[in-house]
N, CA, C and O of each residue as an XYZ file, in Angstrom:
204
protein
N       7.279      4.278      3.115
C       6.984      3.345      2.050
C       5.586      3.653      1.519
O       4.634      3.714      2.296
N       5.449      3.847      0.216
C       4.159      4.069     -0.418
C       3.530      2.735     -0.767
O       4.221      1.778     -1.117
N       2.205      2.685     -0.666
C       1.478      1.476     -1.062
C       0.272      1.863     -1.891
O      -0.287      2.946     -1.722
N      -0.118      0.995     -2.766
C      -1.277      1.195     -3.612
C      -2.029     -0.131     -3.657
O      -1.420     -1.190     -3.503
N      -3.351     -0.087     -3.866
C      -4.142     -1.318     -3.854
C      -5.135     -1.292     -5.013
O      -5.704     -0.246     -5.325
N      -5.339     -2.434     -5.643
C      -6.370     -2.553     -6.676
C      -7.122     -3.849     -6.449
O      -6.592     -4.800     -5.875
N      -8.383     -3.875     -6.913
C      -9.208     -5.076     -6.760
C      -9.801     -5.448     -8.101
O     -10.053     -4.585     -8.941
N     -10.025     -6.740     -8.300
C     -10.638     -7.207     -9.532
C     -11.431     -8.472     -9.256
O     -11.092     -9.255     -8.369
N     -12.483     -8.658    -10.020
C     -13.255     -9.900     -9.995
C     -13.466    -10.320    -11.432
O     -13.864     -9.507    -12.266
N     -13.205    -11.579    -11.729
C     -13.444    -12.062    -13.085
C     -13.608    -13.574    -13.070
O     -13.017    -14.260    -12.236
N     -14.416    -14.095    -14.000
C     -14.590    -15.545    -14.072
C     -13.341    -16.206    -14.663
O     -12.759    -15.713    -15.630
N     -12.951    -17.312    -14.073
C     -11.800    -18.065    -14.584
C     -12.135    -19.549    -14.575
O     -12.758    -20.028    -13.627
N     -11.738    -20.293    -15.610
C     -11.941    -21.745    -15.577
C     -11.020    -22.351    -14.526
O      -9.821    -22.071    -14.513
N     -11.572    -23.173    -13.650
C     -10.740    -23.663    -12.559
C     -10.666    -25.182    -12.466
O      -9.681    -25.721    -11.961
N     -11.688    -25.876    -12.944
C     -11.696    -27.328    -12.752
C     -12.753    -27.965    -13.636
O     -13.484    -27.279    -14.350
N     -12.820    -29.282    -13.577
C     -13.888    -30.028    -14.250
C     -14.659    -30.792    -13.183
O     -14.072    -31.412    -12.297
N     -15.977    -30.739    -13.282
C     -16.854    -31.471    -12.366
C     -17.728    -32.372    -13.226
O     -18.430    -31.892    -14.116
N     -17.690    -33.664    -12.967
C     -18.415    -34.642    -13.785
C     -18.081    -34.500    -15.268
O     -18.947    -34.675    -16.125
N     -16.825    -34.184    -15.565
C     -16.360    -34.070    -16.946
C     -16.684    -32.754    -17.623
O     -16.290    -32.537    -18.769
N     -17.401    -31.864    -16.933
C     -17.757    -30.572    -17.516
C     -16.907    -29.461    -16.897
O     -16.613    -29.496    -15.702
N     -16.513    -28.475    -17.711
C     -15.724    -27.388    -17.135
C     -16.545    -26.578    -16.140
O     -17.727    -26.312    -16.358
N     -15.916    -26.201    -15.076
C     -16.565    -25.388    -14.047
C     -15.865    -24.033    -14.011
O     -14.636    -23.961    -14.007
N     -16.638    -22.982    -13.984
C     -16.071    -21.639    -13.929
C     -16.444    -20.999    -12.602
O     -17.615    -20.957    -12.225
N     -15.452    -20.510    -11.912
C     -15.663    -19.795    -10.655
C     -15.253    -18.344    -10.848
O     -14.416    -18.033    -11.696
N     -15.841    -17.471    -10.067
C     -15.407    -16.084    -10.063
C     -14.492    -15.892     -8.871
O     -14.858    -16.178     -7.731
N     -13.303    -15.407     -9.151
C     -12.327    -15.162     -8.097
C     -12.204    -13.667     -7.849
O     -12.237    -12.859     -8.777
N     -12.063    -13.321     -6.583
C     -11.840    -11.933     -6.210
C     -10.398    -11.844     -5.704
O      -9.996    -12.613     -4.831
N      -9.639    -10.925     -6.242
C      -8.244    -10.782     -5.838
C      -7.957     -9.328     -5.513
O      -8.486     -8.422     -6.157
N      -7.133     -9.113     -4.531
C      -6.659     -7.784     -4.172
C      -5.158     -7.784     -4.362
O      -4.461     -8.640     -3.816
N      -4.661     -6.848     -5.119
C      -3.217     -6.737     -5.300
C      -2.719     -5.547     -4.495
O      -3.246     -4.441     -4.616
N      -1.711     -5.778     -3.679
C      -1.099     -4.715     -2.890
C       0.288     -4.467     -3.471
O       1.105     -5.381     -3.586
N       0.534     -3.216     -3.832
C       1.814     -2.828     -4.427
C       2.632     -2.025     -3.444
O       2.081     -1.389     -2.546
N       3.943     -2.049     -3.604
C       4.807     -1.145     -2.855
C       5.846     -0.584     -3.811
O       6.234     -1.237     -4.781
N       6.280      0.601     -3.534
C       7.230      1.285     -4.403
C       8.649      0.940     -3.983
O       9.034      1.156     -2.834
N       9.427      0.402     -4.919
C      10.838      0.055     -4.665
C      11.693      0.664     -5.755
O      11.499      0.374     -6.935
N      12.618      1.489     -5.378
C      13.549      2.114     -6.324
C      12.813      2.757     -7.501
O      13.232      2.625     -8.651
N      11.705      3.457     -7.203
C      10.971      4.180     -8.242
C      10.013      3.340     -9.065
O       9.378      3.872     -9.975
N       9.880      2.042     -8.785
C       8.981      1.172     -9.552
C       7.963      0.528     -8.604
O       8.290      0.198     -7.464
N       6.724      0.351     -9.085
C       5.700     -0.330     -8.299
C       5.884     -1.837     -8.442
O       5.942     -2.359     -9.556
N       5.973     -2.523     -7.325
C       6.145     -3.971     -7.291
C       4.961     -4.582     -6.530
O       4.476     -3.985     -5.569
N       4.491     -5.761     -6.948
C       3.411     -6.433     -6.233
C       3.965     -6.969     -4.920
O       4.893     -7.778     -4.914
N       3.396     -6.516     -3.811
C       3.843     -6.959     -2.490
C       3.129     -8.248     -2.091
O       3.735     -9.147     -1.507
N       1.828     -8.333     -2.411
C       1.077     -9.567     -2.161
C      -0.197     -9.531     -2.982
O      -0.647     -8.465     -3.401
N      -0.780    -10.711     -3.212
C      -2.002    -10.827     -4.024
C      -2.897    -11.910     -3.444
O      -2.970    -13.012     -3.989
N      -3.581    -11.610     -2.342
C      -4.504    -12.599     -1.794
C      -5.756    -12.698     -2.660
O      -6.164    -11.713     -3.275
N      -6.360    -13.865     -2.710
C      -7.579    -14.062     -3.503
C      -8.469    -15.112     -2.876
O      -8.017    -15.958     -2.105
N      -9.754    -15.040     -3.225
C     -10.708    -16.039     -2.770
C     -11.860    -16.130     -3.764
O     -11.981    -15.295     -4.660
N     -12.700    -17.139     -3.604
C     -13.856    -17.278     -4.489
C     -14.982    -16.378     -3.982
O     -15.098    -16.118     -2.785
N     -15.799    -15.914     -4.909
C     -16.949    -15.080     -4.569
C     -18.144    -15.993     -4.425
O     -18.451    -16.762     -5.336
N     -18.819    -15.921     -3.300
C     -19.992    -16.756     -3.052
C     -21.235    -15.885     -2.940
O     -21.166    -14.722     -2.544
N     -22.357    -16.465     -3.292
C     -23.640    -15.794     -3.115
C     -23.961    -14.882     -4.169
O     -25.017    -14.251     -4.138
């Protein structure tokens, strides 16, 4: 089974705090696997970037 991985970080609007929009930067890793000649996302874990 072949696997491929990519990573990205980007700001996304996530919530409102005290009525103001709050933007967090999320880091996500996408893991792909090859099925029948096509790349499919196997999983996409993500978390917030701190510091």
